[in-house]
One Martini backbone bead per residue (centre of mass of N, CA, C, O) as a GRO file, in nm:
protein
  102
    1UNK     BB    1   0.098   0.037   0.023
    2UNK     BB    2   0.089   0.357  -0.007
    3UNK     BB    3   0.195   0.630   0.102
    4UNK     BB    4   0.109   0.946   0.171
    5UNK     BB    5   0.335   1.078   0.007
    6UNK     BB    6   0.291   0.925  -0.255
    7UNK     BB    7  -0.009   1.009  -0.287
    8UNK     BB    8   0.047   1.315  -0.297
    9UNK     BB    9   0.237   1.301  -0.545
   10UNK     BB   10   0.028   1.178  -0.737
   11UNK     BB   11  -0.181   1.399  -0.711
   12UNK     BB   12   0.005   1.635  -0.807
   13UNK     BB   13   0.072   1.514  -1.082
   14UNK     BB   14  -0.220   1.488  -1.186
   15UNK     BB   15  -0.290   1.790  -1.159
   16UNK     BB   16  -0.078   1.889  -1.363
   17UNK     BB   17  -0.183   1.726  -1.601
   18UNK     BB   18  -0.464   1.852  -1.601
   19UNK     BB   19  -0.386   2.145  -1.645
   20UNK     BB   20  -0.258   2.093  -1.921
   21UNK     BB   21  -0.512   1.972  -2.048
   22UNK     BB   22  -0.684   2.219  -2.022
   23UNK     BB   23  -0.507   2.413  -2.185
   24UNK     BB   24  -0.492   2.244  -2.451
   25UNK     BB   25  -0.795   2.172  -2.502
   26UNK     BB   26  -0.897   2.497  -2.456
   27UNK     BB   27  -0.692   2.705  -2.544
   28UNK     BB   28  -0.528   2.868  -2.299
   29UNK     BB   29  -0.314   3.111  -2.379
   30UNK     BB   30  -0.330   3.296  -2.097
   31UNK     BB   31  -0.272   3.008  -1.949
   32UNK     BB   32  -0.097   2.846  -1.702
   33UNK     BB   33  -0.077   2.557  -1.536
   34UNK     BB   34   0.057   2.690  -1.278
   35UNK     BB   35  -0.183   2.908  -1.235
   36UNK     BB   36  -0.364   2.679  -1.142
   37UNK     BB   37  -0.580   2.615  -0.893
   38UNK     BB   38  -0.681   2.320  -0.748
   39UNK     BB   39  -0.930   2.468  -0.572
   40UNK     BB   40  -1.046   2.602  -0.808
   41UNK     BB   41  -1.302   2.666  -0.977
   42UNK     BB   42  -1.394   2.576  -1.301
   43UNK     BB   43  -1.666   2.711  -1.267
   44UNK     BB   44  -1.709   3.036  -1.320
   45UNK     BB   45  -1.522   3.226  -1.099
   46UNK     BB   46  -1.280   3.085  -1.156
   47UNK     BB   47  -1.187   2.974  -1.456
   48UNK     BB   48  -1.459   2.994  -1.646
   49UNK     BB   49  -1.614   2.757  -1.728
   50UNK     BB   50  -1.824   2.583  -1.941
   51UNK     BB   51  -2.019   2.325  -2.060
   52UNK     BB   52  -1.842   2.289  -2.315
   53UNK     BB   53  -1.573   2.268  -2.177
   54UNK     BB   54  -1.644   2.020  -2.006
   55UNK     BB   55  -1.704   1.834  -2.242
   56UNK     BB   56  -1.421   1.847  -2.369
   57UNK     BB   57  -1.277   1.750  -2.111
   58UNK     BB   58  -1.417   1.476  -2.083
   59UNK     BB   59  -1.311   1.363  -2.353
   60UNK     BB   60  -1.007   1.393  -2.282
   61UNK     BB   61  -1.016   1.214  -2.024
   62UNK     BB   62  -1.110   0.956  -2.170
   63UNK     BB   63  -0.863   0.934  -2.363
   64UNK     BB   64  -0.628   0.946  -2.128
   65UNK     BB   65  -0.785   0.765  -1.871
   66UNK     BB   66  -1.066   0.598  -1.914
   67UNK     BB   67  -1.283   0.815  -1.817
   68UNK     BB   68  -1.624   0.816  -1.731
   69UNK     BB   69  -1.908   0.995  -1.729
   70UNK     BB   70  -2.221   1.011  -1.640
   71UNK     BB   71  -2.566   1.112  -1.573
   72UNK     BB   72  -2.476   1.218  -1.293
   73UNK     BB   73  -2.488   1.539  -1.211
   74UNK     BB   74  -2.374   1.548  -0.918
   75UNK     BB   75  -2.114   1.391  -0.974
   76UNK     BB   76  -2.004   1.586  -1.187
   77UNK     BB   77  -1.995   1.840  -1.017
   78UNK     BB   78  -1.795   1.719  -0.815
   79UNK     BB   79  -1.565   1.634  -1.012
   80UNK     BB   80  -1.576   1.940  -1.163
   81UNK     BB   81  -1.502   2.159  -0.939
   82UNK     BB   82  -1.189   2.075  -0.958
   83UNK     BB   83  -0.879   1.958  -0.988
   84UNK     BB   84  -0.875   1.789  -0.731
   85UNK     BB   85  -1.151   1.639  -0.775
   86UNK     BB   86  -1.067   1.518  -1.054
   87UNK     BB   87  -0.821   1.358  -0.951
   88UNK     BB   88  -0.980   1.178  -0.756
   89UNK     BB   89  -1.172   1.057  -0.963
   90UNK     BB   90  -0.956   0.923  -1.134
   91UNK     BB   91  -0.820   0.750  -0.915
   92UNK     BB   92  -1.100   0.591  -0.863
   93UNK     BB   93  -1.171   0.518  -1.198
   94UNK     BB   94  -0.919   0.433  -1.324
   95UNK     BB   95  -0.751   0.207  -1.483
   96UNK     BB   96  -0.502   0.115  -1.249
   97UNK     BB   97  -0.539   0.336  -1.008
   98UNK     BB   98  -0.782   0.235  -0.839
   99UNK     BB   99  -1.027   0.062  -0.662
  100UNK     BB  100  -1.241   0.155  -0.891
  101UNK     BB  101  -1.472   0.064  -1.163
  102UNK     BB  102  -1.779   0.152  -1.353
   0.00000   0.00000   0.00000
């Protein structure tokens, strides 16, 4: 079982990958991955993404990590709340990464 330090490092690495994926997928030319706060909301006042951006991001995450979100709107809102929550969702649902995959 990985130590807490290793789990935190894995989470931090995944968050950085996700930030870069967000910048690349959504072509955020004026935003650097390092400038995105992991706890900042992705939608609305935080990063300012809209529903179309989230859909594009969901497709990119499916391609890169093999994770699909379902039709459960409340689960999607929770998963896409921030980079940190998205990283946790991927760790828990990606094949070979987490404890379960649905």
